[in-house]
N, C-alpha and C positions, 0 to 999 in steps of 0.2 A: 216847423220843418216836420212835415206828417212822416213819420216813420213806413218805409216801404218791409211787412212782413220777409224777418229772414235778413233784412239787411242795417250794417251796423249804420251807426249817423255819422262814423268816419266817412264810412264809402260813399255813402247821401251828399258830405261836404265838400270831399273830392270829388266829388262827382267822377271818381275811376272806381268800377265794381274787379276791378283788379289791384287795390289798395286795400293791403290791413293792417291790423296795429302793428304782427310784428314786423313790419318794414318800415312805419315811424318810430319806431321802437328804437331798431336798429341802427334809423340815421343819427337820431339823439345821440346816442350811445357814443358817438366817438368824440372826445374834446376840440375835435378841432371846429365841427357842424355845430357841436352845444354853445362853443365862443358863438361863431354866427351865427345864430339864433335867439341867441341874447343880443347881440348888438346889435340884431334887424327888429328883436322888441324896445328895444330902448331907445331909437334911428325913427323909430318908424317906417323911411326907405333907407336903404344902406346901399349906397354907393362902392362896386365892384372897387375903386380904388383905396375907400378909405380900410376895406380888408385889407389890399398891399400892406399898408399902414399900420395894423393892429394883429394882424396874423405873422407870428415868424416861418413863416411855409412860403414856398414857392408860387408864381404865380398858377403853373398847371396844375399843382397841387389845391391851391383855391377855386379853381376852374373846378375841378374834379370834384370837390367837396360841394358846394351849390348843386354842381349838377343834381347829386347824389338829393341832399332835400330838394331840390322838384321835382323831382319822381315822386319821392314819396311825401311831395302835395302840400308839406311841410313850407315852400316863398313860392311867390308869385314871383318873374323877373320881366324887366321893362326893356329895355333897349333904347334907350339913346344914342343914335350917331354912336361911335365907337365907344362909349358908354351901356355899361349893365348898372339897372340897379336892381334891389330884390326887397323886396318885401316879406313878412310874414305874414302867413294864413291864420288869425285866427279864429276862424269857422273851424277849419281843419282839430287846431288845437281843442278847443270848447266842442266837439263833436268827438275826439278821442276819450275828451275826461267825462262826459256826457255816457261813455261804452264802459268806461271802467266802475264810474259811480253804479251803476245797471250791476253790472257782476256784483258788487257787494250790497245790492239790497238781495233780501231773505224774500224767502213767498214771500206773501201777505205785504211787504213793505213798498212795492211799489215798482217793481222791475220794471223792464224795458218803459216806465212811464218817460215825460219828458220832466225837466227837474223844474219845474210849475210845479209841477203833479205832485212830486215828492217833497218839496216843500210844504205845500199844503196836509201832507201828511204828516209833516211833524220833524221832517228829516231838515237838516242845515242847505243849504245852497248856492253857498260861499265859492264857489270855486273850486276851494280846495278836494283833494283827495282826501277818503277816509284815511288812521293808518290802522295797519293792522295788524 
């Protein structure tokens, strides 16, 4: 994905100019939402009924939390009949990681480059964030 000057990869991936990394971190900061994201990552596609069985919160609370995650660009939602199914947006998470990696690169270290370019410059590109 080509980088548009002044635009983060996160905004490009989510196709939302209003989406900010802070919104994604805020969404991930809640333990219930983190559990939903974790379950979606493990399941691939997660039925809302599964969340009703695995979370110790009410249906309206589940609906609220999934809405926040969809608005943050972290979940895609599909409706089939009366059922909702959620899928983790890997592209948004990868874009967030790329944006974080760009922040940690020093001058001349490939800041603003794509992960492949950073890897060829001698940086790890295994998808993990560096420790500070």
